[in-house]
N, C-alpha and C positions, 0 to 999 in steps of 0.2 A: 276307514271302516273296509272289510273285507266285501267280497263279491259272493252274494246269495240270492241272485234274482234269475230265473232262469230265463226272464226274457231277456235279456242283455247279449247274452251271446250263447252259444252252443253249449251242452250241459257238459261236453267234454275240454272244449275251453275254461268253462268255471271251473271244475275239478282241478284243471291244473294248475289255476292262478292259487286257489284254495291250500294246494298241497303245498306250493312255492310258498305263500304266506307261511302257513305253519313252519315250514322248515327255518324263513328265516328268523320266525318270532323266535323259536329253540335257540340259533344262533348267536341272535344279542342278548337276550335276555337271562340263558341257561335252561335250565330243566324246569318245565312247569306242570302242573297236573292237568288233565283234561279240559277240568272244568274254567282253570286260569286260562288258558287257551282259547276257549271260548268268549270269555270276557273279555279277553284280549282283542282279539279279532272281531268281536260282534257277530259271530255265528252262533247258530242252535248248537247245544251239548251233542245233539244227535250226529249232525254233520260233523264236527270236531271228531267224535269216536270214530266215524269211517273211514276220515281221512289219516287220522292217526293208525288205524289198523292197516290202511293200505301202504302207508310209508315203513310202519312195522315189515308188513309182510316183504317188500323192497330192501330189507335191512339198513332203511336211512335213520330209522331211530328206534329206541327201544324203551320199554317199561325201566324206569329207575327204582329209587329209594322212595320208600313212603312219605308223604309230606302229613304232618299233623298241625291243624290250626288253632288247636287249643283244645279245652275239653269238651266244647259243642261240635256235634257234626262228626261224621266217618272219615277216618285218615283217608286221604287222596294218592294214589301212586303217582309218581312224577313220570313224565316222560321228557327221554333227553335223545340229542344226537348221540346215533352209532357209526355207521358207514366207516368203518374198518377195515373192510374190503377195496375202499377204492382211495386214488387219492389224487391230489393236483400237484404237477411238479412245476414249481419255480424256479429259475437259471437266471442269475445274474453276471452280464458282463462287464466287467468296470477296466479300469486303464492295466491294472497288475494281476488280476485275479477272475475267476471265473467262480462260480458258488451253483449248488444243485440243493435245493431242500423240497422234500415231499411233505405234505400236509394232507391228514386225513379230513374228514368233514368236522370232527371237533377242533380242528387246528393245532392237534397235537404234532409233533415232529415226527416223522417216519425213517428220515434221511436225512442227513447233512452231509454233503461232499463239496470238496473247495480244493482247485488247483490253481497252480503261478503261470500268468500267461503275460505276454506283452500286446496288448490289442492293437499300438500303435504301430506295428510292426505290417506284417503279411497279412490279409485278411483271410484268404485263403487257408493257410496255416491256422489261423483263430477259429476259423469254423468248422475246422478238421479236429481242434482241441476241445470245441464246445459240443460237437457232435457226438465225440466219443465220451465226452460227461455225461449225456443226453442218454445214452444208448447203456452206459453201467448202470444210470441208475433206474432206467426202465428195467432193467434186467435183476437187478437187485430186487425192488418191490415185487417182480413178478415169480421168483423165488420164495420170496414170504407170503404169496398169495393175494398181493394187493396189485388192482388195475390201477395203471394212471391214466387217467380219462383224458387228460391235457397237458400240456406245457405252454408255460408263458415265459418269455424270454423279455427281461430287464433289461437296459439299454439304456445310457445317456443321450440325448439330443430331441429331434426333432423327426418324430415317426409317423407314417402312414399307416396305421394298424391294418386298413382294409387290403394295402398292396403286401404287409410284413417288411416293409422295407424301414430302413433309419435313412431318412433325406439328410441330416446335417449332425455331425458332431463334431464339434471342433476340437476339444482335446482327446480325441480317438482319430483323427485325421480320415473322420469317415465322410463319404459322402454318397448318395443313394446305396447304400449298403442291402442287398435283398438276403436279410438275415433266414426270412423264413423258407426262402426259394431253396438257399445255400445249405440249409441244415436238412430241406427233405430230403433234396440229393443224395444227402451223407448218410442217411438214415433207413433202416429198414422198411419194407411197403406196409408194413402193420404197426409202423411206429403212432403215438396219439397224435391228434392235431397238434399244432404249432401256430402261436400267435406271439406277437412283439409287442411291447409298451416302454413307455416311459419309464426309468428308474424310480424318480421323485413322487410321481404319481402313486406307481404302486406301492411303494413305500408310506406314501400315507395313509393306505388301504391297510396294512399291515399294522400301523400305529392307531388306525382307529379303532381294530377290533380291541385292543387293549383299554384303551379310553374310553370308548363310545360308552360301553358297560356303565361307567361312574356318570353318565351324562354330560363327558365332551361331546359334541357333536359340530363343531365349528373351530377349525384347527387348523393351521400351516406346519407343516414337516421339512426342515430344511436337510438337506444332506450336506455332506460333509465330507466331500473327496476332491480331486483335482480340480472337477468342477465342481459347483454352486446351483443346486437346481431347489423348485420346493413342489409337494404336492399339498394341495390345496380342498379341504373336506369344509363344505356348509352344509348346514343341516343334515349331517349324515352323508350326503353325497359327494362323490369328487367332482368337485368343477374343473371343465375341461376347457372351457371357453368355445368362442364361435368356430373357430376351425381345430380344436384340440391342443393347442400349445400354450394355454395356462400354466405360468409357473415357472417360466424362464427368467427368474430372477436375479440369476447369477451375472446376469448382463445390465443389470441397472447401473448408469454410469455414478458411481459414490468414489473412487479412489483418486484422492485430489493430485496423485503423485503421477496420473496419467500415463502407470505401468500397462504394457501394450498387453493385449489379450490373445489367446488363440482363436477367437472369432474374428479377427483382424481388426477390432476397435481397440479403443484404449481408456482404461480407468474404470472399466468395469468391476463389479462387487467381488466377483469371483478371485481378481488379481490381489484383492486385499484380505480375503479369508479363505481361499481355497488351499488345498492341503500344499499345493509348491509354494505358497507364500510362508507357510508357517515353516514350511524348511527351511528354504531361503533367509528367514530371520533367525531361525534356532541354530544354524549349524553353514560352515563354509561349504565348499563344492566337493574337496576329498574327503568330508568327513561321512562314517558309515549308514548314517540316516538319512544321506541323499542319494544312497544307491540305489537306484530303481530295479536292480535285479536281488534286492533282498527283501524279504516278505515283509509289505508293509505293517502288518500286525507286531513284527518284530522292532521294526523301529519306532514305530510310536510306543512301544513298550521301553524303550531307550529312553523317549524324550521325557516320558511319565520319570524314570528314575533319576534323570538331570535334575528336572524340577522338584522332585522330593530331596533332594540334597542342594537344593538352594544355589543351580547353577543359573548365574546371573544373565546370560544371553538367553537361556529357554527361557526365563522366567519374562524377561523383557519382550521373547517371542512371543508368549501365550497372551501378554497385557496387549500386546499391539492387534493382535487376532481377536481378542473380546472387545476391544474397543470398536472394532471395525464390524463385527456381529451385529453389535447394539445399534449402531446406525441405521445398519440395513433393516433390522427386524424391528427397530422403532417405526420406519418409516411404512412399513408391510402391515402393523399394526394400526397405524393412522387411517391406512385405506382401508384394511378389511375386517377390523374389530373383530380378532379372532378371541374365543375363551381361552385357547392354547397356543403355542409357539414350542413344537417339539424338535430337538437338535438331535441330529440323526449323525450316521460316518465318524470320522476322527474327532468332529465335536464332542459325540457322546464318550468316546476314550477318555478325552481329556475334558469332560465337563467340569468334573471338580475344582478344574485350575480356569476354567474360564466364566463360569455360570456366576460369581457375586460380581464380576466386573461387566459383564453383559447386561447382568438383571438393573446394575445401576446408571449405566448409558440409556438405556432404553427407558427407565423412569425420567431420566432428564430430557428426552426427546419427544416422546410420544405427547399429544395435545390433553387425550383425557388424563383427568386424575388418576393416580393408581395405576397407568398405563392400560386403561380403560376395563380394568378385570382381568387383563391376560395374563396367564400365568407359563411361566416359561419353564419347560420339561427336558430334561437328559432322557432321551430315548433307552430303554432298556434291550432294545434289541440290537444295539449296534451296527456293525456292518451288515445283518441279516435283513433287515427291512425290506431291500428291493426284494430279496430271493422269496420271502415270505409273503408279501403280498403279492409276488407273482404264482406263486402257488395257490393264493386265494382265486386270483383272477382264474387260474384254470378249472377251480371249481367250480364256478360260478353258473355254466348250465346244471349243473344239478340242482342248484337252490332257485334259478331260474322255470325248469321244467321236471321235478322230481317224476315224474311219469315217465319220461327218456330211459329211466334206469328198472332194471328187471332183476331179481334174483332167481336164480333158480337154485336148487336146493343144494347143489357142491359149489357154485361159486357165485360173486356176483360179475354182472356182465352190462355194458353201458350200450343199449343202440344204438348207433350213432344214424344219422337221417341221412340222407344222401341231396 
């Protein structure tokens, strides 16, 4: 129920809360008439009309198409998100690439740029490359009249978001890497605010934006890269855990062969199903698909080609990965009972070769009949989930406090609070 009791807090606070409620409702449910918004939020129609008018003035929503509910009653004009003059920038740092994606309030992609890197080598060189990617993206958006209101950087590992530091990322050889401070030092003084977050958790936000509108609000998103992690959405909200580290599923001790893991332990799940495991099983050391200097998507395309022509070693490797996936996912379903598990990263790229076997193994191992009703889905976002989720995270201040956004006649600017 929305807040409309002036005795609860100050008028300004209530107005800010209700503006955010309207904006979030339009994000989750799409275009709505003012009457529908009033019914959804439990607010008087007059209050909603005033809120919508303010959001229109701030250029965050616009009047859309006329909705007709039948032959009875007047047609209603829909209200929809607008905000085409501002965006959030999400930047993912992976082992061998960095990607920048800019999204507007409607979730539409305004920019998608990708560079090849080697994140395991010199962290200073890495930060130089990522800062240059951010600077180019911000400048590109400004040239189009779009303001980047914030940048969120998605990385693997354990994150101290308040400090802007990656505490530990085994597969990157990082320990206490000051991502935010390092990038700020390399960017201009007028660069947007920067934050850092875990790639799997941010990827889950992006996936929920797709499946949430169809009623899936409890899900587990599984990354598929060198490391394996999870983002967990419960009742539509990201689960962080007591200290923010929920989702480190790649280090569940499931590998019976006890392969050594980058974290220093043996037998971790990612040694069974991570990208390195796939490449190790699919090809010898000198094979081009195992060359880390080649673009990953090109290497995965080659694996798809080999599978399509029936290469026995490739098919055996994929079958082995699918079995390992099924074991781990079955355990997660038993513990969390989600509506869906979404496979991302390379699991999504090779999903048509993994899904059937993974589903069968899940069904065999989950205690509840029919896997507790859990769907096994392949991400439609591929390797873009983390960057898209990071861009959505960077936009969150607008949805939290639309009143911070002003709309002069010539352009939109965001007033940053000191």
